[in-house]
Every structure is written in structure tokens, then in C-alpha cells.
gemmi code that builds the backbone of each chain (N, CA, C; Angstrom):
import gemmi

chains = {
    "A": [
        ("UNK", (-9.309, 1.496, -23.694), (-9.131, 1.752, -22.258), (-7.697, 1.422, -21.848)),
        ("UNK", (-7.184, 2.179, -20.901), (-5.841, 1.924, -20.386), (-5.889, 0.735, -19.440)),
        ("UNK", (-4.974, -0.203, -19.643), (-4.891, -1.389, -18.783), (-3.870, -1.145, -17.678)),
        ("UNK", (-4.248, -1.513, -16.471), (-3.362, -1.377, -15.318), (-3.023, -2.774, -14.819)),
        ("UNK", (-1.743, -3.085, -14.746), (-1.303, -4.424, -14.349), (-0.448, -4.333, -13.096)),
        ("UNK", (-0.896, -4.992, -12.055), (-0.168, -4.992, -10.786), (0.641, -6.273, -10.628)),
        ("UNK", (1.748, -6.159, -9.924), (2.511, -7.347, -9.555), (3.162, -7.133, -8.194)),
        ("UNK", (3.256, -8.194, -7.390), (2.661, -9.504, -7.664), (1.157, -9.480, -7.413)),
        ("UNK", (0.480, -10.588, -7.687), (-0.945, -10.685, -7.365), (-1.148, -10.858, -5.868)),
        ("UNK", (-0.192, -11.505, -5.235), (-0.231, -11.652, -3.779), (1.182, -11.800, -3.263)),
        ("UNK", (1.358, -11.475, -2.018), (2.658, -11.642, -1.385), (2.469, -11.899, 0.098)),
        ("UNK", (3.412, -12.615, 0.640), (3.427, -12.885, 2.069), (4.480, -12.026, 2.738)),
        ("UNK", (4.136, -11.477, 3.876), (5.070, -10.622, 4.595), (4.905, -10.824, 6.091)),
        ("UNK", (5.890, -10.408, 6.815), (5.838, -10.430, 8.275), (5.809, -9.007, 8.790)),
        ("UNK", (5.271, -8.838, 9.991), (5.284, -7.521, 10.614), (6.731, -7.025, 10.679)),
        ("UNK", (6.918, -5.781, 10.234), (8.244, -5.185, 10.218), (8.953, -5.247, 8.884)),
        ("UNK", (8.449, -6.067, 7.954), (9.057, -6.161, 6.631), (8.800, -4.893, 5.827)),
        ("UNK", (9.646, -4.688, 4.822), (9.379, -3.679, 3.805), (8.737, -4.384, 2.619)),
        ("UNK", (7.667, -3.784, 2.120), (6.897, -4.373, 1.030), (6.781, -3.364, -0.110)),
        ("UNK", (6.944, -3.853, -1.339), (6.767, -3.003, -2.516), (5.852, -3.687, -3.522)),
        ("UNK", (4.880, -2.949, -3.997), (3.924, -3.403, -5.011), (4.120, -2.528, -6.240)),
        ("UNK", (4.106, -3.151, -7.411), (4.282, -2.371, -8.630), (3.006, -2.366, -9.468)),
        ("UNK", (2.887, -1.329, -10.276), (1.727, -1.128, -11.141), (2.232, -0.570, -12.457)),
        ("UNK", (1.835, -1.201, -13.553), (2.269, -0.752, -14.871), (1.040, -0.384, -15.706)),
        ("UNK", (1.111, 0.783, -16.330), (0.042, 1.239, -17.214), (0.367, 0.868, -18.657)),
        ("UNK", (-0.673, 0.638, -19.447), (-0.467, 0.224, -20.841), (-0.076, 1.385, -21.747)),
        ("UNK", (-0.147, 2.614, -21.220), (0.353, 3.780, -21.936), (0.762, 4.834, -20.913)),
        ("UNK", (1.421, 5.865, -21.379), (1.889, 6.935, -20.496), (0.707, 7.629, -19.818)),
        ("UNK", (0.725, 7.646, -18.485), (-0.330, 8.329, -17.726), (0.237, 9.449, -16.854)),
        ("UNK", (1.459, 9.881, -17.168), (2.122, 10.924, -16.370), (2.106, 10.492, -14.892)),
        ("UNK", (1.509, 11.324, -14.028), (1.413, 10.933, -12.613), (-0.048, 10.840, -12.171)),
        ("UNK", (-0.927, 10.514, -13.113), (-2.355, 10.384, -12.790), (-2.648, 9.005, -12.217)),
        ("UNK", (-2.112, 8.751, -11.043), (-2.145, 7.413, -10.465), (-2.452, 7.512, -8.968)),
        ("UNK", (-3.409, 6.700, -8.543), (-3.768, 6.631, -7.123), (-3.630, 5.198, -6.635)),
        ("UNK", (-3.460, 5.073, -5.324), (-3.395, 3.772, -4.668), (-4.456, 3.707, -3.565)),
        ("UNK", (-5.080, 2.517, -3.435), (-6.115, 2.304, -2.433), (-5.807, 1.043, -1.647)),
        ("UNK", (-6.288, 1.031, -0.417), (-6.226, -0.142, 0.450), (-7.653, -0.596, 0.713)),
        ("UNK", (-7.894, -1.896, 0.617), (-9.217, -2.415, 0.939), (-9.102, -3.605, 1.874)),
        ("UNK", (-9.834, -3.540, 2.982), (-9.914, -4.633, 3.925), (-11.243, -5.345, 3.733)),
        ("UNK", (-11.340, -6.615, 4.129), (-12.579, -7.386, 3.913), (-13.805, -6.688, 4.465)),
        ("UNK", (-14.841, -6.620, 3.639), (-16.100, -6.034, 4.070), (-16.109, -4.524, 4.144)),
        ("UNK", (-15.045, -3.884, 3.714), (-14.966, -2.423, 3.774), (-14.823, -1.822, 2.385)),
        ("UNK", (-15.141, -0.529, 2.294), (-14.891, 0.205, 1.067), (-13.397, 0.472, 0.931)),
        ("UNK", (-12.929, 0.677, -0.279), (-11.522, 1.068, -0.455), (-11.227, 2.390, 0.244)),
        ("UNK", (-9.961, 2.556, 0.591), (-9.490, 3.772, 1.261), (-8.357, 4.353, 0.438)),
        ("UNK", (-8.445, 5.636, 0.120), (-7.397, 6.295, -0.659), (-6.135, 6.460, 0.178)),
        ("UNK", (-5.013, 5.989, -0.351), (-3.722, 6.130, 0.327), (-2.850, 7.212, -0.322)),
        ("UNK", (-2.758, 7.152, -1.632), (-1.824, 8.009, -2.376), (-2.525, 8.507, -3.634)),
        ("UNK", (-2.314, 9.772, -3.988), (-2.797, 10.300, -5.254), (-1.663, 11.053, -5.940)),
        ("UNK", (-1.871, 11.338, -7.211), (-0.819, 11.975, -8.020), (0.499, 11.222, -7.899)),
        ("UNK", (0.400, 9.928, -7.847), (1.523, 8.990, -7.824), (2.326, 8.970, -6.532)),
        ("UNK", (2.481, 10.128, -5.877), (3.388, 10.159, -4.724), (2.897, 11.015, -3.560)),
        ("UNK", (1.712, 11.586, -3.663), (1.209, 12.446, -2.591), (0.370, 11.633, -1.620)),
        ("UNK", (0.771, 11.654, -0.366), (0.070, 10.887, 0.654), (-1.236, 11.593, 1.030)),
        ("UNK", (-2.328, 10.846, 1.018), (-3.615, 11.387, 1.444), (-3.541, 11.751, 2.933)),
        ("UNK", (-4.242, 12.785, 3.312), (-4.263, 13.216, 4.702), (-4.667, 12.063, 5.620)),
        ("UNK", (-3.919, 11.897, 6.698), (-4.236, 10.866, 7.677), (-3.593, 9.514, 7.421)),
        ("UNK", (-2.965, 9.361, 6.282), (-2.317, 8.074, 5.957), (-0.919, 8.055, 6.598)),
        ("UNK", (-0.586, 6.973, 7.276), (0.725, 6.908, 7.946), (1.893, 7.077, 6.976)),
        ("UNK", (2.958, 7.685, 7.462), (4.110, 7.994, 6.619), (4.899, 6.757, 6.199)),
        ("UNK", (4.575, 5.578, 6.752), (5.259, 4.364, 6.294), (4.830, 3.971, 4.877)),
        ("UNK", (3.727, 4.547, 4.401), (3.297, 4.345, 3.018), (3.952, 5.407, 2.133)),
        ("UNK", (4.395, 4.986, 0.959), (4.930, 5.944, -0.006), (4.678, 5.446, -1.419)),
        ("UNK", (4.484, 6.392, -2.322), (4.274, 6.069, -3.717), (5.301, 6.757, -4.583)),
        ("UNK", (5.625, 6.135, -5.713), (6.580, 6.729, -6.638), (6.262, 6.299, -8.058)),
        ("UNK", (6.925, 6.973, -9.005), (6.796, 6.604, -10.402), (6.156, 7.676, -11.248)),
        ("UNK", (6.275, 7.504, -12.552), (5.636, 8.379, -13.528), (5.683, 7.684, -14.877)),
        ("UNK", (4.842, 8.129, -15.780), (4.816, 7.522, -17.098), (4.017, 6.237, -17.097)),
        ("UNK", (4.703, 5.114, -17.091), (4.004, 3.828, -17.108), (4.302, 2.948, -15.899)),
        ("UNK", (5.315, 3.258, -15.138), (5.731, 2.393, -14.034), (5.646, 3.091, -12.688)),
        ("UNK", (4.959, 2.431, -11.762), (4.673, 3.012, -10.455), (4.870, 1.963, -9.366)),
        ("UNK", (5.056, 2.445, -8.151), (5.165, 1.518, -7.037), (4.582, 2.124, -5.774)),
        ("UNK", (4.114, 1.230, -4.924), (3.653, 1.583, -3.580), (4.508, 0.780, -2.606)),
        ("UNK", (5.085, 1.468, -1.639), (5.908, 0.792, -0.649), (5.344, 1.008, 0.748)),
        ("UNK", (5.503, -0.005, 1.561), (5.216, 0.087, 2.991), (6.541, -0.178, 3.685)),
        ("UNK", (7.052, 0.818, 4.390), (8.418, 0.706, 4.913), (8.539, -0.352, 6.003)),
        ("UNK", (7.550, -0.392, 6.884), (7.574, -1.342, 7.997), (6.141, -1.831, 8.192)),
        ("UNK", (5.847, -3.005, 7.641), (4.465, -3.495, 7.644), (3.952, -3.675, 9.075)),
        ("UNK", (2.741, -3.157, 9.295), (2.067, -3.299, 10.583), (0.890, -4.265, 10.454)),
        ("UNK", (0.395, -4.810, 11.568), (-0.696, -5.795, 11.469), (-1.916, -5.293, 10.700)),
        ("UNK", (-2.231, -4.019, 10.811), (-3.394, -3.466, 10.112), (-3.184, -3.248, 8.632)),
        ("UNK", (-1.986, -3.528, 8.128), (-1.697, -3.297, 6.710), (-2.004, -4.509, 5.839)),
        ("UNK", (-2.379, -5.614, 6.461), (-2.694, -6.801, 5.675), (-4.065, -6.588, 5.031)),
        ("UNK", (-4.052, -6.491, 3.706), (-5.226, -6.038, 2.954), (-4.941, -6.254, 1.477)),
        ("UNK", (-5.888, -5.812, 0.644), (-5.673, -5.809, -0.805), (-5.425, -4.373, -1.234)),
        ("UNK", (-4.447, -4.191, -2.111), (-4.077, -2.864, -2.595), (-4.351, -2.767, -4.093)),
        ("UNK", (-4.940, -1.653, -4.491), (-5.273, -1.410, -5.891), (-4.642, -0.111, -6.374)),
        ("UNK", (-4.132, -0.141, -7.602), (-3.777, 1.108, -8.260), (-4.920, 1.486, -9.207)),
        ("UNK", (-4.971, 2.755, -9.565), (-6.041, 3.269, -10.437), (-5.534, 4.508, -11.150)),
        ("UNK", (-5.739, 4.560, -12.454), (-5.323, 5.762, -13.196), (-6.487, 6.711, -13.341)),
        ("UNK", (-6.170, 7.994, -13.482), (-7.200, 9.008, -13.745), (-6.766, 9.879, -14.923)),
        ("UNK", (-6.052, 9.275, -15.876), (-5.527, 10.026, -17.020), (-6.621, 10.403, -17.999)),
        ("UNK", (-7.518, 9.450, -18.253), (-8.631, 9.729, -19.150), (-9.797, 8.840, -18.748)),
        ("UNK", (-10.900, 8.983, -19.455), (-12.073, 8.164, -19.153), (-12.056, 6.921, -20.028)),
        ("UNK", (-12.347, 5.749, -19.491), (-12.729, 5.508, -18.100), (-11.535, 5.247, -17.200)),
        ("UNK", (-11.621, 5.743, -15.971), (-10.608, 5.371, -14.996), (-10.655, 3.851, -14.834)),
        ("UNK", (-9.504, 3.223, -14.785), (-9.468, 1.785, -14.569), (-8.535, 1.448, -13.418)),
        ("UNK", (-8.784, 0.279, -12.837), (-8.046, -0.190, -11.670), (-7.167, -1.378, -12.050)),
        ("UNK", (-6.091, -1.556, -11.307), (-5.358, -2.798, -11.386), (-6.177, -3.922, -10.764)),
        ("UNK", (-5.700, -5.130, -10.928), (-6.460, -6.294, -10.449), (-6.317, -6.527, -8.956)),
        ("UNK", (-5.412, -5.788, -8.331), (-5.234, -5.902, -6.890), (-4.039, -6.758, -6.501)),
        ("UNK", (-3.443, -6.412, -5.377), (-2.362, -7.194, -4.768), (-2.750, -7.483, -3.328)),
        ("UNK", (-2.831, -8.769, -3.005), (-3.176, -9.165, -1.640), (-1.894, -9.271, -0.822)),
        ("UNK", (-1.831, -8.538, 0.264), (-0.693, -8.606, 1.189), (-1.159, -9.400, 2.404)),
        ("UNK", (-0.546, -10.550, 2.608), (-0.981, -11.433, 3.688), (0.197, -11.894, 4.523)),
        ("UNK", (-0.131, -12.420, 5.658), (0.907, -12.905, 6.566), (1.481, -14.200, 6.027)),
    ],
    "B": [
        ("UNK", (-18.945, 15.443, 9.795), (-17.841, 14.941, 9.009), (-18.312, 14.621, 7.598)),
        ("UNK", (-17.359, 14.593, 6.690), (-17.676, 14.288, 5.304), (-18.051, 12.823, 5.189)),
        ("UNK", (-19.218, 12.557, 4.626), (-19.596, 11.163, 4.435), (-20.590, 10.995, 3.307)),
        ("UNK", (-20.597, 9.781, 2.796), (-21.568, 9.341, 1.793), (-22.272, 8.128, 2.371)),
        ("UNK", (-23.592, 8.197, 2.434), (-24.380, 7.101, 3.001), (-25.293, 6.546, 1.920)),
        ("UNK", (-25.155, 5.261, 1.667), (-25.895, 4.617, 0.585), (-27.111, 3.877, 1.101)),
        ("UNK", (-28.013, 3.579, 0.196), (-29.212, 2.835, 0.520), (-28.877, 1.359, 0.768)),
        ("UNK", (-29.876, 0.637, 1.263), (-29.646, -0.723, 1.712), (-29.613, -1.760, 0.594)),
        ("UNK", (-29.294, -2.971, 1.004), (-29.132, -4.080, 0.077), (-30.422, -4.348, -0.706)),
        ("UNK", (-30.227, -4.841, -1.919), (-31.338, -5.128, -2.812), (-31.196, -6.534, -3.380)),
        ("UNK", (-32.323, -7.196, -3.563), (-32.370, -8.478, -4.263), (-33.339, -8.297, -5.432)),
        ("UNK", (-32.867, -8.586, -6.623), (-33.673, -8.367, -7.827), (-33.654, -9.605, -8.713)),
        ("UNK", (-34.692, -9.721, -9.508), (-34.751, -10.810, -10.472), (-34.115, -10.370, -11.789)),
        ("UNK", (-33.613, -11.327, -12.552), (-33.053, -10.980, -13.864), (-34.057, -10.205, -14.698)),
        ("UNK", (-33.560, -9.155, -15.361), (-34.402, -8.312, -16.185), (-34.958, -7.099, -15.475)),
        ("UNK", (-34.906, -7.106, -14.157), (-35.428, -5.980, -13.375), (-34.421, -4.827, -13.360)),
        ("UNK", (-34.809, -3.742, -12.690), (-33.935, -2.582, -12.506), (-33.699, -2.365, -11.014)),
        ("UNK", (-32.613, -1.688, -10.713), (-32.318, -1.330, -9.330), (-31.887, 0.132, -9.298)),
        ("UNK", (-32.265, 0.826, -8.224), (-31.867, 2.218, -8.041), (-31.200, 2.349, -6.678)),
        ("UNK", (-29.953, 2.760, -6.689), (-29.169, 2.910, -5.473), (-28.987, 4.406, -5.198)),
        ("UNK", (-29.173, 4.808, -3.954), (-28.990, 6.211, -3.605), (-27.709, 6.416, -2.796)),
        ("UNK", (-27.237, 7.648, -2.822), (-25.976, 8.012, -2.168), (-26.155, 9.423, -1.619)),
        ("UNK", (-26.324, 9.540, -0.306), (-26.561, 10.847, 0.296), (-25.266, 11.426, 0.833)),
        ("UNK", (-24.952, 12.617, 0.388), (-23.730, 13.300, 0.784), (-24.002, 14.266, 1.934)),
        ("UNK", (-23.044, 14.378, 2.830), (-23.136, 15.356, 3.905), (-21.737, 15.785, 4.326)),
        ("UNK", (-21.662, 16.956, 4.959), (-20.391, 17.439, 5.481), (-19.548, 18.224, 4.492)),
        ("UNK", (-20.046, 18.408, 3.269), (-19.313, 19.204, 2.280), (-20.317, 19.771, 1.281)),
        ("UNK", (-19.851, 20.662, 0.414), (-20.726, 21.249, -0.595), (-20.925, 20.256, -1.733)),
        ("UNK", (-22.142, 19.744, -1.816), (-22.473, 18.646, -2.736), (-22.079, 18.952, -4.177)),
        ("UNK", (-22.311, 20.194, -4.602), (-22.107, 20.531, -6.011), (-20.645, 20.739, -6.382)),
        ("UNK", (-19.752, 20.706, -5.406), (-18.344, 21.016, -5.671), (-17.521, 19.835, -6.174)),
        ("UNK", (-18.035, 18.614, -6.051), (-17.257, 17.434, -6.391), (-18.077, 16.463, -7.240)),
        ("UNK", (-17.445, 15.946, -8.302), (-18.065, 14.872, -9.053), (-18.250, 13.660, -8.141)),
        ("UNK", (-19.244, 12.848, -8.472), (-19.418, 11.552, -7.826), (-19.245, 10.456, -8.867)),
        ("UNK", (-18.509, 9.434, -8.490), (-18.306, 8.298, -9.396), (-18.909, 7.057, -8.767)),
        ("UNK", (-19.380, 6.175, -9.611), (-19.939, 4.917, -9.162), (-18.997, 3.788, -9.596)),
        ("UNK", (-18.699, 2.922, -8.634), (-17.756, 1.821, -8.820), (-18.426, 0.562, -8.300)),
        ("UNK", (-18.214, -0.559, -8.969), (-18.768, -1.801, -8.451), (-17.690, -2.850, -8.271)),
        ("UNK", (-18.028, -3.826, -7.429), (-17.084, -4.902, -7.125), (-17.869, -6.201, -7.032)),
        ("UNK", (-17.701, -7.061, -8.007), (-18.339, -8.378, -7.973), (-17.674, -9.222, -6.885)),
        ("UNK", (-18.373, -10.243, -6.393), (-17.828, -11.059, -5.302), (-16.430, -11.596, -5.609)),
        ("UNK", (-15.483, -11.293, -4.740), (-14.120, -11.777, -4.897), (-13.350, -11.170, -6.052)),
        ("UNK", (-13.895, -10.122, -6.652), (-13.271, -9.521, -7.836), (-12.745, -8.120, -7.550)),
        ("UNK", (-12.219, -7.478, -8.591), (-11.658, -6.143, -8.460), (-12.702, -5.058, -8.633)),
        ("UNK", (-12.213, -3.845, -8.850), (-13.049, -2.656, -8.895), (-13.272, -2.213, -10.333)),
        ("UNK", (-14.508, -1.810, -10.619), (-14.896, -1.442, -11.985), (-15.713, -0.161, -11.955)),
        ("UNK", (-15.300, 0.824, -12.751), (-16.005, 2.104, -12.793), (-17.216, 2.014, -13.718)),
        ("UNK", (-18.372, 2.517, -13.242), (-19.560, 2.576, -14.091), (-19.677, 3.943, -14.776)),
        ("UNK", (-19.266, 4.998, -14.097), (-19.369, 6.323, -14.678), (-19.360, 7.391, -13.608)),
        ("UNK", (-19.658, 8.621, -14.047), (-19.683, 9.730, -13.096), (-20.834, 10.679, -13.369)),
        ("UNK", (-21.133, 11.484, -12.332), (-22.102, 12.553, -12.465), (-21.526, 13.821, -11.866)),
        ("UNK", (-21.750, 14.928, -12.532), (-21.406, 16.233, -12.005), (-22.641, 16.748, -11.257)),
        ("UNK", (-22.626, 16.773, -9.937), (-23.827, 17.180, -9.193), (-24.237, 18.628, -9.463)),
        ("UNK", (-23.303, 19.446, -9.916), (-23.620, 20.850, -10.181), (-24.486, 20.991, -11.427)),
        ("UNK", (-24.057, 20.347, -12.510), (-24.758, 20.496, -13.791), (-25.697, 19.337, -14.103)),
        ("UNK", (-25.470, 18.217, -13.479), (-26.210, 17.000, -13.827), (-25.593, 16.246, -14.992)),
        ("UNK", (-24.509, 16.756, -15.558), (-23.839, 16.048, -16.646), (-23.350, 14.692, -16.179)),
        ("UNK", (-23.382, 13.736, -17.098), (-22.960, 12.381, -16.769), (-22.056, 11.829, -17.864)),
        ("UNK", (-21.303, 10.818, -17.496), (-20.533, 10.065, -18.469), (-20.490, 8.634, -17.986)),
        ("UNK", (-20.783, 7.702, -18.909), (-20.888, 6.298, -18.544), (-19.843, 5.479, -19.276)),
        ("UNK", (-19.318, 4.453, -18.600), (-18.424, 3.523, -19.255), (-19.181, 2.818, -20.377)),
        ("UNK", (-18.472, 2.564, -21.463), (-19.117, 2.002, -22.652), (-19.852, 0.703, -22.330)),
        ("UNK", (-19.272, -0.092, -21.445), (-19.869, -1.383, -21.076), (-21.287, -1.224, -20.533)),
        ("UNK", (-21.599, -0.075, -19.922), (-22.884, 0.115, -19.260), (-23.799, 1.077, -20.013)),
        ("UNK", (-23.314, 1.602, -21.126), (-24.127, 2.521, -21.928), (-25.459, 1.868, -22.275)),
        ("UNK", (-26.533, 2.621, -22.069), (-27.867, 2.119, -22.367), (-28.526, 1.392, -21.218)),
        ("UNK", (-27.760, 1.038, -20.206), (-28.330, 0.318, -19.048), (-28.237, 1.119, -17.760)),
        ("UNK", (-27.331, 2.081, -17.700), (-27.118, 2.834, -16.471), (-27.576, 4.282, -16.647)),
        ("UNK", (-28.158, 4.819, -15.600), (-28.558, 6.217, -15.567), (-28.184, 6.790, -14.203)),
        ("UNK", (-27.457, 7.868, -14.221), (-27.068, 8.538, -12.978), (-27.771, 9.892, -12.912)),
        ("UNK", (-28.365, 10.162, -11.767), (-29.088, 11.412, -11.555), (-28.739, 11.961, -10.180)),
        ("UNK", (-29.228, 13.160, -9.916), (-29.017, 13.725, -8.583), (-30.161, 14.647, -8.237)),
        ("UNK", (-30.356, 14.835, -6.926), (-31.341, 15.779, -6.408), (-30.563, 16.698, -5.479)),
        ("UNK", (-30.258, 17.886, -5.951), (-29.422, 18.794, -5.161), (-30.126, 19.270, -3.896)),
        ("UNK", (-31.474, 19.276, -3.904), (-32.195, 19.755, -2.731), (-31.987, 18.862, -1.510)),
        ("UNK", (-31.681, 17.610, -1.769), (-31.436, 16.676, -0.661), (-30.031, 16.062, -0.754)),
        ("UNK", (-29.166, 16.681, -1.515), (-27.750, 16.279, -1.679), (-27.608, 14.779, -1.857)),
        ("UNK", (-28.378, 14.241, -2.774), (-28.385, 12.800, -3.007), (-28.205, 12.500, -4.490)),
        ("UNK", (-27.349, 11.525, -4.752), (-27.145, 11.033, -6.109), (-27.739, 9.633, -6.221)),
        ("UNK", (-28.097, 9.283, -7.428), (-28.724, 7.984, -7.681), (-28.060, 7.300, -8.869)),
        ("UNK", (-28.015, 5.973, -8.780), (-27.525, 5.160, -9.889), (-28.589, 4.107, -10.173)),
        ("UNK", (-29.091, 4.145, -11.396), (-30.135, 3.220, -11.820), (-29.535, 2.282, -12.860)),
        ("UNK", (-29.617, 0.973, -12.597), (-29.103, -0.019, -13.531), (-30.253, -0.923, -13.952)),
        ("UNK", (-30.477, -1.041, -15.249), (-31.625, -1.797, -15.761), (-31.182, -3.105, -16.412)),
        ("UNK", (-32.184, -3.884, -16.810), (-31.938, -5.167, -17.489), (-30.898, -5.990, -16.745)),
        ("UNK", (-31.121, -6.145, -15.451), (-30.137, -6.812, -14.596), (-29.917, -8.256, -15.002)),
        ("UNK", (-28.647, -8.675, -14.898), (-28.242, -10.050, -15.173), (-27.547, -10.587, -13.933)),
        ("UNK", (-27.336, -11.882, -13.915), (-26.687, -12.469, -12.732), (-25.286, -11.901, -12.522)),
        ("UNK", (-24.603, -11.546, -13.601), (-23.252, -11.017, -13.427), (-23.239, -9.540, -13.009)),
        ("UNK", (-24.390, -8.965, -12.768), (-24.466, -7.634, -12.147), (-24.464, -7.735, -10.623)),
        ("UNK", (-24.503, -8.947, -10.110), (-24.406, -9.138, -8.658), (-23.068, -8.584, -8.171)),
        ("UNK", (-23.130, -7.617, -7.273), (-21.921, -6.908, -6.854), (-22.252, -5.964, -5.711)),
        ("UNK", (-21.194, -5.431, -5.118), (-21.343, -4.294, -4.218), (-21.116, -3.034, -5.048)),
        ("UNK", (-22.049, -2.103, -4.955), (-21.976, -0.860, -5.702), (-21.616, 0.266, -4.729)),
        ("UNK", (-20.590, 1.019, -5.097), (-20.117, 2.129, -4.276), (-20.290, 3.458, -5.013)),
        ("UNK", (-20.643, 4.490, -4.266), (-20.445, 5.846, -4.768), (-19.188, 6.383, -4.096)),
        ("UNK", (-18.491, 7.267, -4.779), (-17.246, 7.808, -4.240), (-17.073, 9.241, -4.721)),
        ("UNK", (-16.614, 10.090, -3.819), (-16.355, 11.485, -4.172), (-15.052, 11.577, -4.931)),
        ("UNK", (-15.078, 12.361, -6.001), (-13.915, 12.485, -6.866), (-13.211, 13.805, -6.578)),
        ("UNK", (-12.072, 13.698, -5.912), (-11.246, 14.869, -5.635), (-9.878, 14.552, -6.217)),
        ("UNK", (-8.875, 14.511, -5.382), (-7.601, 13.944, -5.818), (-7.762, 12.444, -5.614)),
        ("UNK", (-8.031, 11.726, -6.647), (-8.442, 10.338, -6.468), (-9.862, 10.278, -5.909)),
        ("UNK", (-10.256, 9.116, -5.473), (-11.583, 8.912, -4.872), (-11.378, 8.942, -3.359)),
        ("UNK", (-11.638, 10.107, -2.766), (-11.179, 10.314, -1.390), (-12.222, 9.992, -0.325)),
        ("UNK", (-13.479, 9.920, -0.690), (-14.530, 9.552, 0.259), (-15.426, 8.544, -0.439)),
        ("UNK", (-15.705, 7.436, 0.253), (-16.515, 6.365, -0.321), (-17.754, 6.127, 0.536)),
        ("UNK", (-18.822, 5.735, -0.125), (-19.965, 5.234, 0.603), (-19.649, 3.856, 1.159)),
        ("UNK", (-20.566, 3.346, 1.973), (-20.319, 2.060, 2.626), (-20.589, 0.879, 1.697)),
        ("UNK", (-21.166, 1.156, 0.536), (-21.459, 0.097, -0.418), (-22.890, -0.410, -0.291)),
        ("UNK", (-23.457, -0.788, -1.410), (-24.795, -1.381, -1.471), (-24.691, -2.696, -2.211)),
        ("UNK", (-25.071, -3.773, -1.550), (-25.033, -5.089, -2.184), (-26.277, -5.276, -3.033)),
        ("UNK", (-26.061, -5.554, -4.300), (-27.158, -5.865, -5.216), (-26.994, -7.313, -5.646)),
        ("UNK", (-28.002, -8.110, -5.355), (-27.989, -9.525, -5.721), (-29.036, -9.749, -6.789)),
        ("UNK", (-28.622, -10.335, -7.896), (-29.545, -10.648, -8.990), (-29.709, -12.161, -9.041)),
        ("UNK", (-30.912, -12.603, -8.758), (-31.148, -14.045, -8.698), (-32.604, -14.350, -8.996)),
        ("UNK", (-32.812, -15.429, -9.724), (-34.184, -15.835, -10.018), (-34.770, -16.648, -8.862)),
    ],
}
model = gemmi.Model(1)
for chain_id, residues in chains.items():
    chain = gemmi.Chain(chain_id)
    for i, (resn, *xyz) in enumerate(residues, 1):
        res = gemmi.Residue()
        res.name, res.seqid = resn, gemmi.SeqId(i, " ")
        for name, pos in zip(("N", "CA", "C"), xyz):
            atom = gemmi.Atom()
            atom.name, atom.element = name, gemmi.Element(name[0])
            atom.pos, atom.b_iso = gemmi.Position(*pos), 0.0
            res.add_atom(atom)
        chain.add_residue(res)
    model.add_chain(chain)
structure = gemmi.Structure()
structure.add_model(model)
structure.setup_entities()
């Protein structure tokens, strides 16, 4: 199985900061990479697919980049509703696997 | 609107089985694979497998082979995930999710608690 490793595991930010989360795959996954946001008690929400394509309805302050083994998710100007856990997930082959998550907190 | 609605919380004893349902609405059920994902308390996300609602074909993660069965009833646009021989470490929230570009629509989750 492909291992997905996120860093950092958690980070502290203030409203208005720029935040970047990285995700590394254990092998080349081209751009078969998605990012999700999860808030307490809720299901995950798809933010980005194909490494850099923003899901419909997701604010433009979110952006994804990368290919191969190294990827990142950035939030240009953190808003109060962005404090959550973020997961990357590959869809290169079966089984799809997720990173361990990055908690973005105040 | 497009949505997946799951069945309610379950409490089971070790060794028992649980069957979780996932009813789809607002889109053509047979057009999208459904994947099942679980999340243990305070932990990350883990894929159990997928079902093709059109053909009924399934694929399961090796960890769950022999214990998980995914089925569907196209007449009522509902998918099911059956997990047997439950253990305490199967305690988790189980989600169904539509597979498009990524997992774009999720059910609300079903809490399964395994306790003696």
C-alpha cells in the first residue's frame, strides 16, 4: 500500500495567516491526490482533487499543488471556519490511503 | 440535492455482525462507485473498500477481506456494508462516500460501538 505522510501533524495559526500543509507519497502517484477538511462531529469535505483542482463551492483561498510524490495545500488567508483537520488521500491504485491528518488550530 | 443518508447508530457485542445502510438520492445511483471509510475515535480515515452500484462488483481492502461484504439494492438506491466478527477495535464511525473526482459526497456517518 502507498503510504501518505503529512507534515506538520498540527500547527497554530491566527486569522489572516497563510498556512501550508505538505503531503508526501511513498511512491509516484502523478496527480492522483485529493485534500479534505474535517470539522469535529462532521464528515470530511472534499476541497481539492487531481492535486490542484478546487472542488465546486470551495473558497478560492484554498489551493493545492504538486505532482509525483510531493504535494501541498495552502490557505492564503486563514478564516475562523478553517480551523479543522486536513487530510490528503491518494487515488493512484487500490487501496486508496489517507495521510494521518494535520490539525490547524488557533 | 445530492445526498447520502446512512442508518442510525449501532451497539454490538464482540463477535456479532453489523449492517450499515447508505441511501443515495439526487443523482443516478448506478453512475458512481460508493466507497466505505471508517474513522476510529480520535483517529484518521481508513478505506474498507468499494462497490460498483451498476454491476454489484466489489473490492475490499486486504485488512477486511473475509469480514466485510458490500451489497446494493438498485430498486431503492441503497448500498449496504456488512462487517462480521466484530472486535472492540472496530468501534468507529463508518461513512459511505460517492466516488467521483475524489470522494465528493459523504454520508453523515454511522457510529458502531463494539462492547461487551
